[in-house]
N, C-alpha and C positions, 0 to 999 in steps of 0.2 A: 319397288323399293322406295321408301320415303326418303326425303331430303336428309334427315338426321342420320339414317343408316348409311347413305351414300357418302356423307362427309366423314363418318367414322371409318368407313372402308378405306377411303383415301388416306386418312390420317395414320392408319396402322399398316399401310401397304408401302414398303420401302421402294419397290419398283416404280410405282406411280409417282411417288414423291421425287425420285431421282429423275424420271422422265420430265416432270414439271420443271425441276431445277435446270435441266439441260435445255429445254425449250425456252425458258426465261433468259438464261445466259446467252444463248444464240440470238434471241430477239434483241437484247440490250446492245450487243456488239453490232448487230445489223443497223440499229438506229444510229449508233455513232458513226459507222462507216458511211451511211447514206446522208446524214444531216450535219455532222460535226464540221464546223468551219474554224472556230477559234483554235489556236494552237499554243500549247505550253511553250515557254521560251526554251527550255531544255530540248524539246523536240524540234523546234524551229532552228535552233542554233547548232544542234548536234545530230540527233538520230535520223531525222527525215532527210536533210541534205546529204548526210553520209551514206544513207541507203541509196539515194539517187546516184551519188558518185560511184558506189559499188556497182550499180547496174550498168554504168558506163565504162567500167573497167579502170577507173581512176583509183588505184589502190592507195595512193598517198592521201587522196581526199576522203577515202572510206575508212581508213584505219588510223586511229590516234592512240598513242602509247598509254594514255591515261583514261581511256574510256572502254568499258566492256564491249566486246565486239558481237556478242551473240545476236541481239535484236537487230543490230545494223545489218549483219550478214543475211539473216532470214528475211528481213524486210527488203533488202536489196535483191534477193532472189525473186520475190514477188514483183518488184519494180521491173526486173528484167523481162517479165512476161506481160508487161503492160499495165500493171496496177500503179496508180498515182502514188508517189513516195509517202506522202502523209497518211493516206489511206492504208498503205502497206504496213506502216508502223502500228496503226490502230488494229489491223487484222492480226498481226503477230502477238501483240499484247493481249488481244481478245482471245486468241486461240489458247494461250497459256491459262487464261482465266477459266475458259471452258474445260480444258483438260484437268485442271485442279480438282474438279468434281470427283474424278475416279480414285486417285490416291487418297483424297481426304475422306471419302466414304470408307475405304478400306482401313484407314488409320483409326477413324472414329469407332468402327465396329469392335476394336480391341477393348473399348471402355463402355460402349453403349449397346442397347438392343438394336437390331437392324433398322427398325422404323425410326428410332431415336437418332441413330447415325445419319439416316436420310434427312431428317429434320435439321440436323447440324449442317449438312451440305446446303439445304435450302436457306438456312440462316446466313451462311457464307455468301451464297449467290446474291442474296437480297441486301447485303450490307452496302449502304450508299457509297462509302469510300472505296469499296472493292469495285463496285460498278463504275464509278467515275474514273478511277485511275487505270482500270483495265480497258477503258474505251477512249483513252486520250494518247496512246502511243508511248507511255512511259514504261519504265523497266520493272516496276514492282511486281506485276503479275507473273513474270518469268521467274523472279526470285522466289515468290511464294510457292509456285509449282514445284520447283526443284528442292526447296526446303522441306515441304511436306513429303515429297517422294523420298528424299534421303532419310528422313525419320522413319518412314514406313519400312524401307528395306533394311535399315539398321536394326529395327526391332525384329523384323522377320528373320534376319540373319542370326540374331541372338537366339531366336526361338528354335530354328530348324537346322542351323549350321550348313545349309545348302550353299554350294559354290555359286549357283546362279544369283542368289540374293546379294552376295558380295560383289559380283560383277555389275549387277544393276545399281548397287550402291555407288560403285565407282563412276558410272555414268551420271548419277544424280549429283555426286560431289562435283564433277567437272562442270555440269550445267550450272550449279550454284556458284562456282568460281567465275564463270563466264557471264553471269547474268547481271551482276552489279559490282561496283568497285570494292565493296567490303566483303563480297562473297568468298574470296580466297581466304581471308582471315577467319571467317565463320567456318569454312570448310576445315581448316587446320584444327580449329577448336573442336569440331565434331569428330575428327579423327582421334583426338585425344580422349574425348568422351567415350568413343567406341572402344579404345584400348582399355580404359578403366573398367568398362562394363564387362569386357571379355575377362579381365583379371578378376573381377568380382564373381563371375560365373565359376571360376576355378578356385573360389574361396581363398584368393590371394596366395595360392601355392606357387612356388617357382621351380617345381620339378620339371625335368626335361620334357615330358609328355604334355604337361600343362602349358609350358612355354610354346610348344609347337601349335597347340590349339589356339593360343593367343596371337602368335606372330603370323600364322598362315593367312587368316582373314585380313589382317592389316596389310600385309604385303600384296596380296591379290587385289584388294581394293585400291591401294595406292598405285599399283602398276597400271590398272585400267584408267584411273584418273589422270595420271601423268601422260599416258599414251594419247588421250584426247586433248590434253592441255599443251602437248609438245609444240604444235605449230605456233600457238600464241606466245609461249615462252621463248621460242626461237626468234619470233618476230620482234618481241620487245628487247631481247638480248641484242639484236642487230641495231635497234633504235636507241637503246639507253645504256648498253653494256651490262645489263642485269637481266637474268632470266626470270621475269616477274609477269604476272597477268596484267597488272595495272601499275604504271610508272609512279603513281602517287605513293605506292609502298616504298619506293626508293627514297622519296622525299621524307617519309615518316622515319625511316631508319636513319637517314642522315641527320634529321632534326634531333632524334633521340641522342645520337652520338655527340652532336655539337652542344646540346644542352648539358650532357654529362661532363663535357670538357669545358663548359662555360665559354663557348665560342659563339659569337653572334655572326651568323651567315645570312645575308639578305635573301639568298635563294630559298632557304628553308625556314626563315623566321615566321612565315605565315602558317607553317605546319605546327610549330611549337605552340603558338597561341592563336588559334583560329579566329576567334571573334573578339578577343580582348575584353571579355565580360567577367564579372566577378564569379567566383565559384558558385555562390548561392543562386545567382541569376541564371547561370548555365544549367544548374540542376532543375530550376523551375521551368526553363524552356523545354528540356528533355521530358519532364513529367507531363507538361501540358501537351506537347506534341504526341507523346505516347498515348495519352487518354483519347485524343482526337483520332489518331490513326487506328487504334484498337477499337474505336467506336464506343462512345460513352455508355450507351444503353447496354450493349453486349458486355462491356467491361464491368458494369455494375452487377449484371447477372452472373458473370464469371466470379466476381468476388463472393457473392452469395453461394455459388456452387462450391467454391474452395472451402468456405466455412462448413458446408454440409459434408464434404469429403473428410475434413479433419474431425468433425463431430462423429461421423460414422466409423472413423478409423479405417477408412478404405483407401489409404494412400498407396500409390504404386510408383515403382522406380521411373516409369515413363514420365510421370508428372514432374519429377525432379529434373529430368532431361529438358522438358519444355521450359521450365523456369530458368535453367542454366543458359539455354540458347537465347531466351529473351534477354537475360542479363548481359550476355556477351554483346548483343546488338546495342543495348542501351549504353554500354561502356564505349563502344566504337563511335556511336553517334554523339556521345558526350565529348569525345576527343576531337572529332573531325568536323562536326556541324550537324545540325538537326533540322528536319522538316517533317511535318506530321504524316505525309504520305509514306515515309520510310517505314512506319511502324505497322502497316497493314499486315505484315507477316505474323504479328501476335494474335490476330483474330482467329485464324484456324488452330493455332496452338492452344488457345484458351477455350476453344469451342466445347470440349468435353464438360468443362465447368459451367459454361453458359447453358448447355442442355440439361445438366443435372439440376440447375436452378429452375429452368423452365418446367421440367417435369414435376418438380416439387411444388411449384406455384399452381399447376393444374390439379395436383392432388389436394392441396389446401382448398382451391376453388370448388372442387367437386364435393368436399366435405360440407361446404356451406351452399351448395347448389348454385355456384356462380361461374361454372365452367363455360357456359354459353357467353357470358359477358366477357370473360377473359379471352375466349377464342375470337370474338368479334374485335376486341381491342388489339389482339395480335395481328389480325388481318388488316385493320386500320393502320397499324404500325408498318406493316409490310408495304402497303400502298404508299404511305408517306415516304418510306425509304426509296421506293422505285422512282417517285417524283423527284426526290432529292438527288438520287444517283444519275438520273437522265437530264437533269436541269441544264448542265453545261453543254449538252449536245445541241441545244437550240439557241445558245447565246450567239450574238453576232458583233462582239466588241472589236474583233479583228477585221471586220469587213472593210472599213476604210483603208486599212493597211494593204489588204489584198487588191483593192481597187487602185490604190496608188502604185502598186507593183505593176499591175496591168497597164496603167497609164504611162509609166516609165518605159515599158517595153514598146508601147505604141508610139512614143515620141522620142525615140533614140536620137533623132537629129538635133534635139535641143541640147544634148550633152556631148556629142562627138561628131566627127566628120561624117557626112551622109554616106560616103563611100566605104566607111569602116563597117565590116560585117562581123567582127569578133565580139566577145563578151564585153559589156559595160563593166567598168571597175567601180563598184558601189561601196561607199562607207555608210552602212545603215547603223548609225550610232545608237547602241542599246535598243535596236529595232530589228532583231533577227527575223521577225515575221516578214518584214518587207523584203529583206534579202532572200529569204527562202522562196517566197511567192514570185519574185522577179526572176529567179534562177539565172542570175548573172554571176560575174566573179565578185565574191565578197572580200573586200580588202580587210575587213574587220571580222574574219571568220574565227571559229573556235580555235583557241590556242595561239592566236596572234596578238601582238601588242602594238598599237599605233599611237602616235602623238598627233592629236588634232591640230596642233599649232604648226607642226613641221611637215606633216605628211603631204606629199605632192603626187603620189602615184594613184590618182583616182579620176573619175569622170563626174561623179556626183556624190553629194553628201545628203543624207536624210537624217533629221534629228527631231526629237520631240520638242514641241514649242514650249513645254514647261521645264525643259532642261536648261535652265538659265546659264549655268556654268559653261556647258558645251556651246551654247549659242554665243556667249560672250567671246569665247575663243575663236569660233568660226567667223563671226562678224568683225573681229579685229584683223583678220587677214585681208590683204589688199588684192589677192588673186582669185577671189570667189565672188559670185553674185547670186542673189536669190532668184529662183525660178518659180513663178506663180503656178500653182497646180489646183485643179478643181475638186479634188477628192476629199480633203479634210483640212480643217484649220489647225488640227492638233499636231501636224507634222510640217516642218519647213524643209524645203529642198533647195540645195545650192549646187552650182556648177562652176567650173573654172571660167574665168573671163576669156 
């Protein structure tokens, strides 16, 4: 068999494309687990140290009312059996990334030929933002997995009316709610979408038999969802007085009520106006972040694919659901704050349009005998995306911070009595990486608020040498002295006199 036939066989064989996708995804996550050192601040400040505390049985340190618990618990279980906490967060994020291959393929087969759906999966696996954020211990890959899973079982349930699909949908909804802070709001919106689609199937009739067919799937799905969410709802009820998944929901509700009553409440004013930016500027930020998170090249192809669908008059109700779900996320992030990694969820939802456009481009290229050039260009694009996606696995910007943490642990006597064997009390000011790697007691841990000018319950303070405002406050105190350290000039360390 010549090379051209071999390539064609692979291109049109969904099984081989899926196996390739699976091998690549596992390889990428393995690279991050083995070589990743730099740590995102959210991971250093929250997820990795909380997973570590979970493994130690410190439930107060593991669970916070305003953070989704799923990744923390799963990473904590891995940490219990000996996996390093940061590596555990990467593994859990990576597992969700790998698992997304299967429901995404099933979802795409609704709109594409099997080999085209498999190519959609490969496009997803090779998207640089997907690779990067799946390999750094963040929450997005879990959210992406459960969102795709929920859409798949919602559509299957509408197709078949089988009870098992509604049960699986309840599991997917619960996972979505527990994966990220906005997940519960998205889940509620999707329950509303599901109810509307059930009503649409009954042609908007409100006869008793039709109402039964509408209400039964809704009740079954909600019961399964609430059964899974019940422990978290009870936990936060005990902590905040409200049965919510994320306590920030309480702040949003209070903020809306205070705003309606024209009452200014310092506790919730930050929720009313998150970034104090003009409306136009906030819209620009959301659009810019969305285009980056959905990956500009794929997004351009999806735009072309959407034009093709409209031109061919091949619109389907599922496409409307995709765009409604995307719009719900955009509205949430517009209200509460935006970061481009939040929008990676849009990439699998827009994938049908991306593949429609790619197939059309190959058809046009074949007409002019340019398909080989286009194929080579696609391979070159994929290689570039892999390099881009794996780039941060090999950066070492945080190495001095880890070295400083090791040095602190090796020189405890500089900061406390030599006979003291307990944890050092560290204020790593805006340096959660140092606090995480040191694995001591963090005075400035997530959810705490301290005053650098007045705080006395500490053994040492580490602060960025470029943070002039913090340094000015610390150096104005007469109870601290600088401690020379050999690791980095970019961080200054102080101890009590």
